[in-house]
C-alpha positions as CSV (number, residue, x, y, z in Angstrom):
1,M,-113.0,279.2,13.4
2,E,-115.4,277.3,15.6
3,T,-117.8,275.4,13.4
4,N,-119.4,272.0,13.8
5,A,-121.6,269.5,12.2
6,A,-124.1,268.0,14.6
7,N,-127.2,265.8,14.8
8,T,-130.5,267.7,15.3
9,D,-131.0,266.5,18.9
10,T,-127.5,266.5,20.2
11,D,-124.1,268.2,19.9
12,A,-122.5,264.8,19.1
13,P,-120.7,264.2,15.8
14,V,-123.1,263.9,12.8
15,E,-125.2,260.9,12.2
16,A,-126.0,260.6,8.5
17,G,-128.3,257.7,8.7
18,V,-131.7,259.4,9.2
19,A,-134.5,257.3,7.8
20,T,-136.6,258.9,5.0
21,A,-139.0,257.8,2.3
22,N,-136.0,257.6,0.0
23,A,-133.8,254.7,1.2
24,L,-130.7,256.5,-0.1
25,E,-131.5,260.0,1.3
26,R,-129.4,261.2,4.2
27,R,-129.3,264.4,6.3
28,I,-126.4,266.1,8.1
29,D,-127.0,269.0,10.5
30,L,-124.4,271.8,10.3
31,S,-123.8,274.7,12.7
32,I,-121.7,277.8,12.1
33,A,-120.7,280.2,14.9
34,L,-121.8,283.7,14.1
35,A,-118.6,285.2,15.6
36,D,-116.5,283.0,13.4
37,L,-118.5,283.9,10.3
38,D,-118.2,287.6,11.1
39,K,-114.5,287.2,11.5
40,D,-114.2,285.5,8.2
41,V,-116.2,288.2,6.5
42,D,-114.0,290.9,8.0
43,Q,-110.9,289.2,6.8
44,R,-112.3,288.9,3.3
45,L,-113.2,292.6,3.2
46,K,-109.7,293.6,4.5
47,R,-108.0,291.6,1.7
48,L,-110.3,293.2,-0.8
49,G,-109.6,296.6,0.5
50,K,-105.9,296.3,0.2
51,N,-106.1,296.4,-3.6
52,M,-109.4,298.2,-4.1
53,K,-109.4,301.3,-6.4
54,M,-112.1,303.9,-6.2
55,S,-112.3,307.5,-7.5
56,G,-111.3,310.0,-4.9
57,F,-109.2,307.6,-2.8
58,R,-105.7,306.3,-3.1
59,P,-105.4,302.5,-4.0
60,G,-105.9,300.5,-0.8
61,K,-107.2,303.5,1.2
62,V,-110.9,303.1,0.5
63,P,-112.8,303.4,3.9
64,A,-113.9,300.1,5.5
65,H,-117.5,301.2,5.7
66,I,-117.7,301.9,2.0
67,I,-116.1,298.5,1.2
68,R,-118.6,296.8,3.5
69,Q,-121.5,298.7,2.0
70,Q,-120.6,297.6,-1.5
71,Y,-119.2,294.1,-1.0
72,G,-120.3,293.0,2.5
73,E,-123.2,290.9,1.3
74,Q,-121.1,289.1,-1.3
75,A,-118.3,288.5,1.2
76,R,-120.8,287.0,3.7
77,H,-122.3,284.8,1.0
78,D,-118.9,283.5,-0.1
79,A,-117.8,282.9,3.5
80,L,-121.0,281.0,4.3
81,S,-120.8,278.9,1.1
82,E,-117.1,278.0,1.6
83,T,-117.6,277.1,5.3
84,L,-120.7,275.0,4.6
85,G,-118.9,273.2,1.8
86,S,-115.9,272.5,4.1
87,L,-118.1,271.3,6.9
88,F,-120.2,269.1,4.6
89,S,-117.1,267.5,3.1
90,E,-115.5,266.8,6.5
91,A,-118.7,265.2,7.8
92,V,-119.3,262.9,4.8
93,T,-115.6,261.9,4.8
94,A,-115.8,261.1,8.5
95,Q,-118.9,258.9,7.9
96,K,-117.3,257.4,4.7
97,L,-120.4,258.3,2.7
98,R,-120.3,258.4,-1.2
99,V,-122.5,261.4,-2.0
100,A,-124.5,261.2,-5.2
101,G,-125.4,264.7,-6.6
102,S,-125.2,268.0,-4.8
103,P,-126.7,268.4,-1.3
104,K,-129.7,270.6,-0.7
105,I,-128.9,273.1,2.0
106,E,-131.8,274.2,4.2
107,T,-131.8,276.6,7.2
108,R,-133.3,275.4,10.4
109,D,-134.3,277.1,13.6
110,G,-132.5,275.5,16.5
111,G,-133.1,278.4,18.8
112,S,-129.4,279.4,19.0
113,T,-128.4,283.0,19.3
114,T,-124.8,282.3,18.7
115,H,-124.9,280.0,15.7
116,I,-126.5,279.7,12.3
117,E,-127.9,276.2,11.8
118,F,-128.4,274.3,8.6
119,S,-129.4,270.8,7.3
120,A,-127.8,269.3,4.3
121,V,-130.1,266.8,2.6
122,F,-128.5,264.5,0.0
123,E,-128.4,261.0,-1.5
124,V,-125.7,258.4,-1.3
125,F,-124.7,255.7,-3.7
126,P,-126.2,252.3,-2.9
127,E,-124.2,249.6,-1.3
128,I,-124.1,246.8,-3.9
129,T,-123.7,243.2,-3.1
130,L,-123.6,241.2,-6.3
131,S,-125.8,238.2,-6.5
132,D,-124.7,234.7,-7.5
133,L,-125.3,234.2,-11.2
134,A,-124.9,230.4,-11.4
135,A,-128.6,229.8,-11.8
136,I,-129.1,232.2,-14.6
137,E,-129.4,230.9,-18.2
138,V,-128.3,232.9,-21.3
139,E,-129.0,231.8,-24.9
140,R,-126.1,232.7,-27.1
141,P,-127.3,233.0,-30.7
142,T,-125.0,231.5,-33.4
143,L,-124.8,231.9,-37.1
144,E,-122.1,230.9,-39.6
145,V,-121.8,233.1,-42.7
146,G,-121.8,231.0,-45.8
147,P,-122.6,231.2,-49.5
148,A,-126.4,231.4,-48.8
149,E,-126.0,234.4,-46.5
150,I,-123.6,236.2,-49.0
151,A,-126.0,235.5,-51.9
152,G,-128.9,236.8,-49.8
153,T,-127.0,240.0,-49.0
154,I,-126.2,240.6,-52.6
155,E,-129.9,240.2,-53.4
156,I,-130.7,242.8,-50.8
157,L,-128.1,245.2,-52.4
158,R,-129.8,244.6,-55.8
159,K,-133.2,245.4,-54.4
160,Q,-131.8,248.6,-52.8
161,R,-130.9,249.7,-56.4
162,V,-134.1,248.7,-58.1
163,R,-135.7,250.8,-60.8
164,Y,-139.2,250.7,-62.1
165,E,-140.3,250.8,-65.7
166,P,-143.9,251.7,-66.7
167,V,-145.9,248.7,-68.0
168,D,-149.4,248.5,-69.5
169,R,-150.8,245.6,-67.5
170,A,-152.7,244.9,-64.3
171,A,-150.8,245.8,-61.1
172,A,-149.3,242.9,-59.1
173,S,-147.5,242.5,-55.9
174,G,-144.0,244.0,-56.2
175,D,-145.0,246.7,-58.6
176,R,-144.8,250.3,-57.8
177,V,-148.1,252.2,-58.5
178,S,-148.8,255.9,-58.8
179,I,-152.4,256.7,-57.9
180,D,-154.8,259.5,-57.0
181,F,-157.1,258.7,-54.2
182,L,-159.9,260.3,-52.2
183,G,-161.4,258.8,-49.0
184,K,-164.9,259.6,-47.7
185,K,-166.6,258.8,-44.4
186,D,-170.4,259.2,-44.5
187,G,-170.0,260.9,-47.9
188,V,-167.6,263.5,-46.5
189,P,-163.8,263.6,-47.2
190,F,-161.8,263.0,-44.1
191,Q,-158.4,264.4,-43.0
192,G,-155.4,262.5,-44.5
193,G,-157.7,260.5,-46.9
194,Q,-156.6,262.0,-50.1
195,G,-153.5,262.2,-52.3
196,Q,-152.3,262.8,-55.9
197,D,-149.6,261.0,-57.8
198,Y,-149.0,259.0,-54.6
199,Q,-146.5,256.2,-55.1
200,F,-146.0,253.0,-53.2
201,V,-144.8,249.5,-53.8
202,L,-147.5,246.8,-53.5
203,G,-146.7,244.2,-51.0
204,E,-144.3,246.3,-48.9
205,G,-147.0,247.0,-46.3
206,K,-146.8,250.8,-46.6
207,M,-150.6,250.9,-47.1
208,L,-153.2,248.9,-45.3
209,A,-153.7,245.4,-46.7
210,D,-157.3,246.0,-47.7
211,F,-156.3,249.1,-49.6
212,E,-153.4,247.3,-51.4
213,N,-155.7,244.4,-52.3
214,A,-158.1,246.8,-54.0
215,V,-155.3,248.3,-56.1
216,I,-153.9,244.9,-57.2
217,G,-155.4,244.0,-60.6
218,T,-156.1,247.5,-61.7
219,R,-154.5,248.9,-64.9
220,P,-153.0,252.3,-65.8
221,G,-155.9,254.8,-66.4
222,E,-158.5,252.7,-64.5
223,S,-160.6,254.2,-61.8
224,K,-162.6,252.3,-59.1
225,S,-164.5,252.8,-55.9
226,F,-164.4,250.4,-52.9
227,E,-165.3,250.2,-49.2
228,M,-162.8,249.5,-46.6
229,T,-162.9,249.2,-42.8
230,F,-160.1,250.5,-40.7
231,P,-158.6,248.2,-38.0
232,S,-160.0,248.8,-34.5
233,E,-156.4,249.5,-33.3
234,Y,-155.8,252.1,-36.0
235,F,-153.8,255.1,-34.7
236,S,-156.5,257.6,-35.7
237,K,-159.3,257.3,-33.1
238,E,-161.7,259.0,-35.5
239,L,-161.2,256.3,-38.1
240,A,-160.5,253.2,-36.0
241,G,-163.1,250.5,-36.7
242,Q,-164.9,252.8,-39.2
243,T,-166.0,251.9,-42.7
244,V,-165.1,254.4,-45.4
245,T,-165.3,254.6,-49.2
246,F,-162.2,255.2,-51.4
247,E,-162.2,256.4,-55.0
248,I,-158.9,255.7,-56.8
249,T,-157.4,256.3,-60.2
250,V,-154.3,254.4,-61.2
251,K,-151.9,256.7,-63.0
252,E,-149.0,254.3,-63.6
253,V,-147.9,250.8,-62.9
254,G,-144.1,250.3,-62.7
255,E,-142.4,246.9,-62.9
256,A,-139.4,246.3,-60.8
257,I,-136.1,245.9,-62.7
258,L,-133.2,244.6,-60.6
259,P,-129.6,245.4,-61.8
260,E,-127.6,242.6,-63.2
261,I,-124.7,241.3,-61.1
262,D,-122.0,242.7,-63.4
263,A,-119.1,245.1,-63.4
264,D,-121.4,248.1,-63.3
265,F,-123.1,246.7,-60.2
266,A,-119.7,246.2,-58.6
267,R,-118.7,249.7,-59.4
268,A,-121.9,251.0,-57.9
269,L,-120.9,249.3,-54.6
270,G,-117.5,251.0,-54.6
271,V,-115.3,248.5,-56.4
272,D,-113.7,250.9,-58.8
273,D,-112.4,248.3,-61.3
274,G,-115.7,246.4,-61.3
275,D,-114.0,243.1,-60.3
276,L,-116.8,240.7,-59.1
277,V,-114.5,238.5,-57.1
278,K,-113.3,241.5,-55.2
279,M,-116.9,242.7,-54.8
280,R,-118.0,239.4,-53.2
281,S,-114.9,239.4,-51.0
282,E,-115.7,242.8,-49.7
283,I,-119.4,242.0,-49.2
284,E,-118.4,238.8,-47.3
285,A,-116.0,240.7,-45.0
286,N,-118.5,243.5,-44.3
287,L,-121.2,240.8,-43.7
288,R,-119.1,238.9,-41.2
289,R,-118.4,242.1,-39.3
290,E,-122.1,243.0,-39.2
291,V,-123.1,239.5,-38.1
292,K,-120.5,239.4,-35.4
293,K,-121.7,242.8,-34.1
294,R,-125.4,241.8,-34.1
295,L,-124.7,238.4,-32.4
296,Q,-122.6,240.3,-29.7
297,A,-125.4,242.8,-29.3
298,K,-128.0,240.1,-28.7
299,V,-125.8,238.4,-26.1
300,T,-125.0,241.7,-24.4
301,A,-128.7,242.6,-24.1
302,Q,-129.4,239.2,-22.4
303,V,-126.4,239.7,-20.1
304,M,-127.5,243.2,-19.1
305,D,-131.1,242.1,-18.5
306,S,-129.8,239.2,-16.3
307,L,-127.6,241.5,-14.2
308,L,-130.6,243.9,-13.6
309,Q,-132.8,241.0,-12.7
310,A,-130.3,239.4,-10.3
311,N,-129.3,242.7,-8.7
312,P,-132.3,244.9,-7.8
313,I,-130.9,248.1,-6.3
314,D,-132.2,251.5,-5.3
315,V,-130.6,254.3,-7.4
316,P,-130.2,258.0,-6.4
317,S,-132.8,260.2,-8.0
318,A,-130.1,262.9,-8.5
319,L,-128.3,260.5,-11.0
320,I,-131.6,259.7,-12.7
321,E,-132.4,263.3,-13.2
322,K,-129.0,264.0,-14.6
323,E,-129.4,261.0,-17.1
324,I,-132.8,262.3,-18.1
325,E,-131.3,265.6,-19.0
326,R,-128.6,263.9,-21.0
327,L,-131.1,261.7,-22.9
328,M,-133.3,264.7,-23.6
329,Q,-130.3,266.6,-25.0
330,V,-129.3,263.7,-27.2
331,A,-132.9,263.5,-28.5
332,R,-132.9,267.2,-29.3
333,Q,-129.7,266.9,-31.2
334,D,-131.0,263.9,-33.1
335,M,-134.1,265.8,-34.1
336,E,-132.1,268.8,-35.2
337,Q,-129.9,266.6,-37.4
338,R,-133.1,265.2,-39.0
339,G,-134.1,268.8,-39.9
340,M,-136.9,268.9,-37.3
341,K,-137.7,272.1,-35.3
342,V,-137.1,271.1,-31.7
343,K,-138.9,274.2,-30.3
344,D,-142.1,272.9,-32.0
345,L,-141.7,269.5,-30.3
346,P,-141.8,270.0,-26.6
347,M,-140.4,267.0,-24.7
348,Q,-141.8,265.5,-21.6
349,R,-139.2,264.3,-19.0
350,E,-141.6,261.3,-18.3
351,W,-140.7,259.9,-21.7
352,F,-137.2,259.2,-20.5
353,V,-137.7,258.2,-16.9
354,E,-137.7,254.4,-17.5
355,Q,-134.7,254.4,-19.8
356,A,-132.7,256.7,-17.5
357,T,-133.5,254.6,-14.5
358,R,-132.4,251.5,-16.3
359,R,-129.2,253.1,-17.5
360,V,-128.2,254.4,-14.1
361,R,-129.0,251.2,-12.3
362,L,-127.0,249.2,-14.9
363,G,-124.1,251.6,-14.8
364,L,-123.8,251.2,-11.0
365,I,-123.9,247.4,-11.2
366,L,-121.3,247.3,-14.1
367,A,-119.0,249.7,-12.2
368,E,-119.1,247.4,-9.2
369,I,-118.3,244.3,-11.3
370,V,-115.4,246.1,-13.1
371,K,-114.0,247.3,-9.8
372,L,-114.2,243.9,-8.0
373,N,-112.9,241.9,-10.9
374,D,-110.4,244.3,-12.4
375,L,-112.1,244.3,-15.8
376,K,-110.6,247.6,-17.1
377,A,-110.0,247.9,-20.8
378,R,-106.5,246.8,-21.9
379,P,-104.6,248.7,-24.5
380,D,-104.6,245.7,-26.9
381,Q,-108.4,245.4,-26.6
382,V,-108.9,249.0,-27.4
383,R,-106.5,248.7,-30.4
384,A,-108.4,245.7,-31.7
385,Q,-111.7,247.6,-31.4
386,V,-110.3,250.6,-33.3
387,E,-108.8,248.5,-36.1
388,E,-112.0,246.5,-36.5
389,A,-114.0,249.7,-36.8
390,A,-111.5,251.1,-39.3
391,Q,-111.9,248.2,-41.7
392,S,-115.2,249.6,-43.1
393,Y,-113.2,252.6,-44.5
394,E,-111.2,252.8,-47.7
395,H,-107.9,253.6,-45.8
396,P,-108.1,251.9,-42.4
397,E,-104.6,252.8,-41.4
398,E,-105.5,256.5,-41.7
399,V,-108.6,256.1,-39.5
400,V,-106.5,254.3,-36.8
401,R,-104.0,257.1,-36.8
402,W,-106.7,259.7,-36.5
403,Y,-108.2,258.0,-33.4
404,Y,-104.8,257.7,-31.7
405,A,-103.8,261.3,-32.5
406,Q,-106.0,262.4,-29.6
407,P,-106.5,259.9,-26.7
408,E,-110.0,261.4,-25.9
409,R,-111.2,260.0,-29.2
410,L,-110.7,256.5,-27.8
411,G,-113.4,256.9,-25.1
412,D,-116.1,254.9,-26.9
413,F,-113.8,252.1,-27.7
414,E,-112.6,251.9,-24.1
415,S,-116.2,251.7,-23.0
416,A,-116.9,249.0,-25.5
417,A,-113.9,247.0,-24.3
418,I,-115.0,247.2,-20.7
419,E,-118.5,246.1,-21.6
420,A,-117.1,243.1,-23.6
421,N,-115.0,242.2,-20.5
422,V,-118.1,242.3,-18.3
423,V,-120.1,240.2,-20.8
424,D,-117.3,237.6,-20.9
425,W,-117.1,237.5,-17.1
426,V,-120.9,237.0,-16.8
427,L,-120.9,234.3,-19.5
428,A,-118.3,232.4,-17.5
429,A,-120.5,232.5,-14.4
430,V,-123.9,231.6,-15.9
431,K,-125.3,228.7,-17.8
432,V,-124.8,229.3,-21.6
433,Q,-126.8,227.5,-24.3
434,D,-125.9,228.1,-27.9
435,K,-128.9,228.6,-30.2
436,P,-128.7,228.9,-34.0
437,V,-130.5,232.0,-35.3
438,A,-131.9,232.5,-38.8
439,F,-130.0,235.0,-41.0
440,A,-133.2,236.9,-41.8
441,E,-134.1,237.2,-38.2
442,L,-130.7,238.4,-37.1
443,M,-130.6,241.0,-39.8
444,G,-134.2,242.2,-39.1
445,Q,-135.4,241.3,-42.6
446,A,-139.1,240.9,-43.3
447,S,-140.2,237.4,-43.9
């Protein structure tokens, strides 16, 4: 079959470097001889006719004109698609182009009566030249887990299991109150400004500070009225900067009662025999794993930001669109798992453009670093990742066996190992300064 891929203005081999608004976009002009296309279609219809069965005819004896009438259009479509695909593949291979996404095929009028002419418009992967990282500085947070951090964690676990006992006294910070409230603006109740038996803990910041301050000092059964001005940056535009009046009735004041650190507390944390020594040991082990993970996450975030800053590259829009679709699907699944009705929450692709662009750009840079420096995940690294993750389960060895029972389950661990290799490689190339970090800051605890 005589087919060719040619530049628009000549019959020379394709030139795939046509300048466009998109620096990564290319165009290849393709030409297919009508005679060869017709010959291909005839051959396809003949092969089809050999085995074709139709009422009134013996198998393989259906007249050619009937076969063409029923299947000619599909045969032509298949022949054209296959030929275009073959031509496109040969052209990009000859030009050593790395195609990103699928090409857009457009017909063009070249004035030929013997050929059908097309243009394939597509994007290529960017050529990446990694920048020198020697001038980049990275702060590596450090934290040693000691008795104070373990005690602080135990205190957090106690607060997570707090209970409240009703008391007949004035409400204070740390108490849980149950109130009825009604808010009015210019004497008229406003939307969202009322509630009954509404509970919140004073000092946790769930309510606006002025509202909480008005509740502090009230007793069970007491009612009061007060004015309050909403912050100018309040999320409701109708209320932002507006002064309103609230009427409240305190139904109950509850005092926080923390559990004692005893055998019952240990059992509540999963230590069946209530052994406090074992409880502290398990808390320490879990805390060390969590601290290590958070420290690594902070370093990794800095490394990734540094790589993006040092290596500005164009990225194919086709890859960005694919990543946007993936992120939207993940968001939908997350909403469904939270019990939300996705169809009632239409998503805008614009919400994901920035994140998708960052992820694609970073992925291309990381792939280049891994390729040039042979930073693939080693089996021992993957094993260590799996074993560490399994430690948070009651029977770690069973978890490890489960992951290794099917190799595809190791994908996330292999990715994590590669990422760790890249981070180590970057840290060896940049200026690293260790910086102690406060425990509360690292764990995201309110001051």
